[in-house]
C-alpha positions in Angstrom: 82.0 98.0 136.5 83.9 95.4 133.6 87.2 96.8 132.4 86.1 97.7 128.7 83.3 100.0 130.6 85.8 101.6 132.9 88.3 102.2 130.1 85.1 104.0 127.8 84.1 106.1 130.7 87.7 107.5 131.2 88.0 108.3 127.8 85.0 110.0 128.1 85.8 112.0 131.0 89.7 112.5 130.6 88.9 115.9 128.5 86.8 117.2 131.6 89.0 116.5 134.0 92.2 118.0 132.4 89.9 121.1 131.6 89.1 121.7 135.0 92.6 121.1 136.6 94.2 123.4 134.2 91.0 126.3 134.8 91.7 126.2 138.4 95.5 125.6 138.6 97.0 126.7 135.7 100.5 124.5 134.6 99.0 123.0 131.2 101.7 120.7 131.0 101.9 119.7 134.3 98.3 119.5 134.7 98.1 116.7 131.6 101.0 114.4 133.5 98.7 114.8 136.8 95.4 113.6 134.8 97.0 110.8 133.1 98.5 109.6 136.5 94.7 110.1 138.2 93.2 108.3 134.8 95.8 105.5 135.5 94.7 104.9 139.1 91.3 104.8 138.5 91.9 102.0 135.6 93.5 100.1 138.3 91.1 100.6 141.3 87.7 100.9 139.7 87.5 97.5 138.5 88.2 96.0 141.5 86.6 98.8 143.9 83.9 100.1 142.1 83.4 103.2 140.5 82.8 105.9 142.7 79.4 107.9 143.0 80.8 111.0 141.4 83.7 109.7 139.1 84.5 113.1 137.7 85.1 114.8 141.0 87.1 111.6 142.4 89.3 112.2 139.2 89.6 115.7 139.7 90.6 115.3 143.3 93.1 112.7 142.4 94.6 114.9 139.8 94.9 118.0 141.8 96.4 116.0 144.7 99.0 114.7 142.3 99.6 118.0 140.7 100.6 119.4 144.0 103.3 116.3 144.4 104.7 117.4 141.1 104.8 120.8 141.7 106.5 120.4 145.0 108.7 117.9 143.2 109.9 120.5 140.7 110.3 123.1 143.5 112.5 120.8 145.3 114.6 120.0 142.5 115.3 123.3 141.2 115.9 124.7 144.7 114.9 128.1 143.5 113.8 130.0 146.9 112.0 132.7 144.5 110.1 129.9 142.4 108.9 128.5 145.8 107.8 131.7 147.5 106.3 133.0 144.2 104.4 129.9 143.2 101.1 128.8 145.4 100.4 125.1 145.6 96.9 124.1 144.4 96.1 122.9 148.0 96.8 126.6 149.3 94.7 128.4 146.6 90.6 128.5 147.2 88.7 126.3 144.5 85.6 124.7 144.3 85.2 121.7 146.0 86.0 118.8 144.1 82.6 117.0 144.8 81.0 119.8 143.4 79.4 119.3 139.7 82.2 120.3 137.2 81.5 122.6 134.2 82.9 120.3 132.1 81.2 121.7 128.9 83.4 125.1 128.2 86.3 123.3 129.6 86.4 120.7 126.9 85.9 123.0 124.1 88.5 125.4 125.4 91.1 122.5 126.0 90.2 121.8 122.3 91.4 125.4 121.4 94.4 125.1 123.4 95.8 121.9 121.8 94.8 123.6 118.2 96.9 127.0 119.4 97.7 128.9 116.1 101.5 128.8 117.6 101.7 125.2 116.8 102.2 123.3 113.5 99.4 121.0 112.3 101.2 118.0 113.4 101.8 119.3 116.7 98.2 120.1 117.0 97.1 116.6 116.2 99.4 115.1 118.8 98.7 117.2 121.5 95.0 117.0 120.7 95.2 113.1 120.7 97.1 113.1 123.8 95.3 115.6 125.9 91.8 115.3 124.4 91.7 111.9 122.8 93.2 110.2 126.1 95.8 108.2 123.8 99.2 107.8 125.2 102.1 108.8 123.1 103.2 105.3 122.2 99.8 104.6 120.6 99.9 107.9 118.7 103.6 107.6 117.6 102.2 103.9 116.5 99.0 105.2 114.6 101.4 107.7 112.3 104.2 105.4 111.9 106.5 107.5 114.1 109.3 106.6 116.5 107.9 107.1 120.1 110.9 109.1 120.9 110.1 111.7 117.9 106.3 111.6 119.0 107.3 112.5 122.8 109.6 115.3 121.8 106.8 116.7 119.4 104.1 116.7 122.2 106.6 118.0 124.8 107.7 121.0 122.6 104.0 121.8 121.8 102.9 122.0 125.4 105.9 124.1 126.1 104.8 126.7 123.0 101.3 126.9 124.9 102.8 127.3 128.1 105.1 130.2 126.7 102.2 131.4 124.8 100.7 132.5 128.3 97.3 131.9 126.8 94.8 132.3 129.5 92.2 129.1 129.8 89.0 131.2 128.8 86.9 130.7 125.8 88.0 133.3 123.1 85.4 135.5 121.9 84.5 137.3 118.5 86.8 136.7 115.4 89.2 134.8 117.4 86.8 132.2 118.5 85.6 131.7 115.1 89.3 131.4 113.7 90.2 128.9 116.7 86.9 126.9 116.0 88.1 126.4 112.4 91.4 125.0 113.3 89.9 122.8 115.6 87.6 121.3 113.0 90.5 121.3 110.6 92.5 119.2 113.1 89.6 116.5 113.3 89.7 116.7 109.6 93.2 115.6 109.1 93.1 113.2 112.2 89.9 111.3 110.5 91.7 111.7 106.9 95.1 110.3 108.0 92.7 106.9 109.6 90.5 106.8 106.6 92.8 106.7 103.9 96.7 106.3 105.6 99.4 108.3 103.8 101.9 105.3 104.3 102.2 102.1 105.8 101.0 98.3 105.1 97.4 99.3 105.6 94.6 101.2 103.9 92.9 101.9 107.0 93.8 103.4 110.6 90.3 102.7 112.2 91.9 103.9 115.6 92.7 107.3 114.1 89.1 107.6 112.1 87.1 106.3 115.1 88.8 108.8 117.2 88.0 111.6 115.3 84.5 110.7 114.9 84.4 110.8 118.9 85.9 114.4 119.3 83.6 115.5 116.6 80.7 114.2 118.6 82.1 115.9 121.4 82.3 119.3 119.3 78.9 119.0 117.8 77.5 117.9 121.5 78.9 121.5 122.6 77.8 123.5 119.7 75.0 122.1 118.5 73.8 125.0 116.2 77.2 125.5 114.5 76.8 124.5 110.9 80.3 123.5 109.6 80.7 121.6 113.1 77.9 119.4 112.0 78.7 119.2 108.7 82.0 117.8 109.7 80.7 115.3 111.7 78.0 114.2 109.0 81.1 114.2 106.5 82.9 111.7 108.7 79.9 109.4 109.1 79.0 109.6 105.6 82.8 108.8 104.5 83.2 106.2 107.2 80.2 104.3 106.1 82.1 103.0 103.1 84.9 102.0 104.8 83.5 98.0 105.3 83.7 97.5 101.8 86.4 99.6 100.7 89.0 96.5 101.0 88.9 92.7 100.2 89.6 89.6 102.0 93.6 90.2 101.5 93.4 93.9 102.5 93.2 95.1 98.5 91.9 98.3 97.7 88.1 98.1 96.0 87.2 101.4 94.4 83.7 102.8 94.9 82.1 101.8 91.6 83.1 97.9 92.6 81.9 97.9 96.2 79.2 95.6 97.7 77.3 98.7 98.8 75.4 96.2 101.2 78.2 96.5 103.3 77.9 100.1 103.8 77.1 101.1 107.3 73.4 102.3 107.0 73.4 103.7 110.4 76.0 106.1 109.9 74.4 107.1 106.5 70.8 107.7 108.0 72.6 109.6 110.8 74.8 111.7 108.1 72.1 112.5 106.3 70.0 113.7 108.9 72.8 115.9 110.2 73.7 117.6 107.0 70.1 118.2 106.1 69.6 119.9 109.1 72.8 121.8 108.7 72.0 122.9 105.2 68.6 124.3 106.2 69.7 126.7 108.6 72.0 129.5 106.5 74.6 129.5 104.0 76.7 126.5 103.7 80.3 126.2 104.5 82.8 123.6 103.0 82.5 120.7 105.3 78.2 121.0 104.9 79.1 120.8 101.0 81.5 118.0 101.4 78.9 116.0 103.6 76.3 116.7 101.0 78.3 115.4 98.1 79.3 112.1 100.2 75.6 111.8 100.9 74.7 111.6 97.4 77.3 109.1 96.6 75.8 107.1 99.9 72.1 107.5 98.9 73.0 106.2 95.3 71.5 102.5 94.9 74.8 101.6 92.3 77.4 103.4 90.7 75.5 103.9 87.7 72.5 106.0 89.3 75.2 108.3 91.0 73.8 111.9 90.9 77.1 113.1 88.7 75.4 116.3 87.7 74.3 117.6 91.3 77.9 116.4 92.7 79.4 118.6 89.8 77.1 121.4 90.8 77.8 121.1 94.4 81.6 121.1 93.5 81.6 124.0 92.0 80.1 125.5 94.8 82.8 124.3 97.1 85.4 125.8 94.7 84.0 129.4 95.3 85.0 128.8 98.8 87.9 126.8 98.7 91.1 127.3 96.7 92.2 123.8 97.3 93.4 121.9 94.5 92.2 118.3 95.9 88.4 120.0 95.3 89.5 120.8 91.9 90.8 117.4 91.4 87.3 115.7 92.6 85.5 118.5 90.6 87.5 117.0 87.2 85.9 113.9 88.3 82.5 114.7 88.8 82.9 116.2 85.2 84.3 113.4 83.5 81.6 111.4 85.0 79.0 114.0 83.7 80.2 115.2 80.4 83.1 112.4 79.5 86.5 111.6 80.2 87.9 113.9 77.6 86.1 116.9 80.0 87.6 116.0 82.9 91.3 115.4 81.5 90.8 119.2 79.9 90.4 120.1 83.5 93.5 118.0 85.0 95.7 119.6 82.6 95.1 122.9 84.6 96.2 121.2 87.7 99.5 120.1 86.3 101.0 123.3 87.1 99.7 123.8 90.6 102.6 122.7 92.8 100.4 121.8 95.9 99.5 118.6 94.0 101.4 118.0 91.1 103.2 115.4 92.3 100.4 113.9 94.1 99.7 110.3 93.5 96.0 111.0 93.4 96.5 113.4 90.2 98.0 110.6 88.2 95.7 107.9 89.4 92.5 109.7 88.2 94.5 110.7 85.3 95.1 107.1 84.5 91.2 106.3 85.3 90.3 108.7 82.7 92.5 107.8 80.1 91.5 104.1 80.7 88.1 105.4 79.8 89.0 107.1 76.5 90.4 103.8 75.4 94.1 105.0 75.8 95.7 102.2 77.6 99.2 102.9 77.1 99.1 106.4 78.2 96.8 105.1 81.2 99.4 102.6 81.8 102.1 104.9 82.2 99.9 107.2 84.6 99.3 104.2 86.9 102.6 103.5 87.3 103.5 106.9 87.8 100.6 107.2 90.5 102.1 103.9 92.1 105.5 105.5 92.6 104.1 108.6 94.4 102.3 106.7 96.9 104.0 104.9 100.1 100.6 103.3 101.3 101.3 99.8 100.2 97.5 98.7 99.4 97.3 101.7 97.3 100.5 100.7 95.2 99.4 97.3 94.9 95.8 98.2 93.5 97.9 100.6 90.7 100.4 98.2 89.9 97.6 95.7 89.1 95.5 98.1 87.4 98.7 99.0 85.2 99.2 95.1 84.4 95.6 94.5 83.2 96.5 97.1 80.3 99.5 95.4 79.1 97.3 92.7 77.3 94.4 93.5 74.3 92.0 96.6 75.1 89.1 96.0 77.6 86.4 96.8 75.2 84.4 96.9 78.6 86.0 100.0 79.7 86.4 101.2 82.9 84.8 104.2 85.2 87.0 106.1 87.2 86.7 106.1 91.3 85.5 109.4 92.6 
């Protein structure tokens, strides 16, 4: 098997292996270390010796053996007779044979639920999910979030300890708790995707490895819960949004707003799949926030050009979304839709109400939208000030360059052709 194929297979099997080991033996943090060592052994051996007939069973067997070694080493190091007496090693416990078919479906979902434990901060949930389920190394996660590796190591270590201390059983939650935990999982995947699609800091507009990983994990959850409308909606939203990524930057990495993008560069496959997913989800019960956002993204993607975008319908969908979510970003996007439907002054009136919302008052996106709308009204001096204010508030370099460029364009004579704000 080629090395790239082996790597793809290992990434697919990693959460199933960890889930199976944790289910059978407990010790989440130690099981995660053992699983990583099993994956490393496979990455070394399989390209040379060939892939086993049952790769999952092979990995579980190696991980279980390594877990036994790790626990024995820990016991010897601590020299505590009571620990030695009370702990039963994996090879002494009755367990299904490793070559039996593994019940990977529930284990993978349970593992995601554990990584998104409510006792963890969102940052820790994201890091642990990428480490345990995504299969990324600590160094890769740290590099993706522009964080020192030592800091990310401490964050992941603390997260695993919190999960261990919680005493959470490795079982599927039921009732309201299951719904709450699924909401947490979807929110974590949403945050990972957003950071990959529009980086909050650094030299690049995108971090493709993060958005791609979020889509991969969303596909896993959708495969496990195909009838959940919000799971379907989230996957559709990611695909429909990521479809525009090839046209969002120019040859030198400069940001290109949606109204100016070459839509022939958009990923038609993602658009087709995303539209089909959201159409199916919306036909089965009341829509949730992810479904509504996906429906809005579909309207943007299906418009042949910016001028024919169905802004009235987008405005109506944002109004439905505001009934479900008290999110200032939803209100900001609604203001853009209103401006594109009823004119920039209507949008600016709505923006005035957001100035007092501390969750977004200092966010560069509020100032950037105000700048676009002011430019549409012809008030270039005020628009220039807002572009500059937005540039001061973002730490993403392509966004800074774009905002400074827009401001610089307004230092000369007025542009009588006007400009449309990017939604």
